[in-house]
N, C-alpha and C positions, 0 to 999 in steps of 0.2 A: 560495654564500654570497656574501652583497650588504653593502656596508658605507655605511650611512645615516649620517648625522653624529655620525661615528665610533666607530659601533657595531654590531657585526656580527652579522648578522640570518643566521639560516639557512633554508634552505627546504627545507620538507620539502611534501610533492604527497601529501592524504591525501583520499582519496575520502568523501561525505557519506557515502555508507551503510556504511562501514566502522568496525568498533567498536575502536578504542585505546582500552584502561586508562590511566587517568590514570599508574599508577603505572609503568607503560613505559617506558623507557627508550629511547630514538630516536636515533641519528645525523645527520648533515648528510646532506641532499640525499636523503633518503629518498623512493619513491614504494610509496601502499598501496593498494591496487586496490578497484574493487568491493565489499562483502561480508565484506572480509578482516576477520579479527578476531584481536586481538591481546593477549595476556592479562598479568596484571601484571606476574608477572617479569622479562616479557622484554626483553633486553638486543639491540638492532637496530643493526648499525654503520653507518659513513658509505655511502652510495650503494647501498643495498641496495632490491632492487624485489620488493616481494611483490603479484604477481598476486590476480584477482578468487577471490574465496571460500577462499584460503588462510585455515588457521586453525595460529596460531604460538601456546602456550600454554606452561607450566608453568615452573621455572627453567631457563629456556635462554637462552644469550648466542651471539652469533652477529656475527662479525667482519664485516669491510668487502666491499662489493660482491658482496654472494649474491645469485640470483635465485632465486626461489618463482615459480612456475608452474599456472595454475588447480588448485583443489582439492587443494594439497602439505596432509598434515596433519602440522606439526613440533614435534618435543616435548611428542607428548600421552600420556597414562599407558601405559604398558608392558602388552602384550595377556600379561600371566604372572600365574597363579591364586594367587601366592606374595605376587605385591606386594598392600598392606596399607594405600596414599594415605601410604607416607612419603615427605622428603624427597627428591627425588632431580636429578639433573642431564643436559644435554644441551649440551655443546659444539661450537660450528660455527667454522672455520677461514674464510678469507678465498677469495673467488674460484668460490666451488663454485654450479655448477644442478643444480635441482630442479625438475625436468620434472613434466607434469602426471599430479596425485593419487600422487606419491611420500607414503610416511611413514615418517616417524623418532621412533621413542620413547627415553622418556628412561630412567634407570638402573634400580638396582634395588638394593635393602638386600645381596640376595645375592651381585651383581657389582660392587661397591665403588661405587654409587652413580652412577655416570657412564656416559652413552655421548657420546665423542668421534669427531670429520668433521674431517680435514685441511681440505689448502686444493691448489684446482681440480682437484676430483671433479666428474664429470656424475655423477648421478643420471636414467635415463630414465624415461619413464613406468610408473607402477603400479610400481616399486621398492620394497623394503623393505628400513627397515633396524631392525633389534630391539633391544633394552632390552641395554644393556652392550656394545653391540657397539665394537669400535677399529678406525676408518678411517682409512688414512695419506692423503698426497698422490696427484694425480694419477691416481685411481682411476677408471674407467668403470665403471658398473654397467647391463649395459641393460635393457630393458623386462621388466618385469612379474621381475625375479627377486628375491631375498628372501635376506636373510644372516636368520638365528634367534640368539636370541638367545646372548650370547658373545662373537661372533667377532667374530676379527683378519682384517682385512683391510692387509696392508703398502703401502707407495708401488709407483704403475706399475704397479696389475694389472688385468688388462682381465677384466670376468665376462659373458660369453655371457646372451640374451636367454633367458625361462622356468627359467633355473636355481636350483637350491636350495642353502645352505650348510648343513651342518647345526651346532646349537649348539655352542660351546665348541671346533670348528674352527678353524683357522690356514692362510692362501693368504699364501704368503710372495713377496718382492716379484718384481715381472716376471713372476709366471705370469699365464697365461693360461686364460680355463675358459673350453670350448666350451658353444656353445647347447641348450641341454635340458637339462646335464649337473647329476646329482647327488652332491655333494661332502659323503661321512661322515665323513672321515681327511682330514689335515694334508696341505697341496699346497705341496713345497716351492720355494725361489724358481726364476727363471727358466726354469722348468716348464710344459708343458700338457697338460692335465689334460681330456680329454672322453670324454662315453657316461655310460649308466645301465645299472650301475653306475661309477664313473669308473673310465678307466683311463689310465694316461699315454702321451701322445704322443710327446714326444719335448721337446725344448728350444725355448723362444721365440723364436729364431734374428732372427727379425723384430723382434721387441721390442728385444733387446739391442742389433741396429744401428740401430735409430732411436734410441736412447737413448744413443748415440754409446761404445756399447763398443769397444774398440778388440780387434783379431783378438787378441792375447796372452790378454787375458782371459776370451773367447770359448774359446779353447784350451780353458784351466784348466776351465771350465765344462763342457765336453764330456767332460774326461777324467774329473771329477766325477761326471759324468751315467753314462759306466761301471761307475765302479764301483760308484758304489750299484745301478745297475738291470741291468748286466749281469756282473756276478761271482760272482753266487748266495753275496755275503754278507749277513750281519745287517748290522742296522741300524750297532753299534756296530763290528761289524769292519769296515765301510765307513769310518767316520769317521776309526778306525786308520791302516786304508792311505790314507786322503785327506791326513790328519796327518803321515804320510811322506813321502809320492810327490808333492803337489802344492806349488806356492809360494803362499808366506804372501799373499798377496792380497786384500783389503776381499772381494771378492766371495765367495771360497771361506770366507772365516773367516765370515762368515755364512749361508754355505750351510749349513755345520759346526753351528754356534750355532742357528740355524734345527731341525736333525736331532734335537741332544738335548734338546730344548725340544717334539718331538712326543709328547705323549703319549697321542695317540689313535693312534699309527701313522698313514706315511704312503701316500699312494696310490700302488698299484703300478698 
């Protein structure tokens, strides 16, 4: 931004070959590269960088300081045969990175009409976020991994490369998904899941430590894990035992809430 004769001038760097619809709303200090396409209903926040051959279309609202690398397709129509050109949305927060050829679809009427992505996420090359997904913040989705429609991914999840997440599945906070993993049931918070079909491989201790979870919290999560996976109890019985035996800390409360909402069952 420059001030010229008491007037504020917004600096934008738009390549001469880019196609930006006059109806698009662009923030300050936006950079748009060669042959990029920005659709009519797109809102692009301050400081965003749109690389060459990127397409951003549909009713897509994007926050500040996001970066889109070569060939990404953002806010495109859902890959869903039930989609009938209804008005639907994509909302993206701040400070996200979308590497080469990442694809993110808008929502559908059957899923509430919205796909949402939070803040500070990294989507590596060729990752896919399908219609009606709800992705939190500080999530890493590695190369060629795909979230099918209606998937929920909570904060600080890591998804290894070449993994597939089945539609309507939920992945809990601070879970880690190993590379080449097939997820067809919900993955509880703080858990490592790996393999095809996915199997639980323990607690994401490294992730908990990196996110400054204190020792007493880690110990309670270990106790919850043993109750759920080592006591031969049903989910309902495990929840009841946790409520009676574990401290009422936020992480355990969240763990129990997640289990109560696990409509598809959980990874074992």
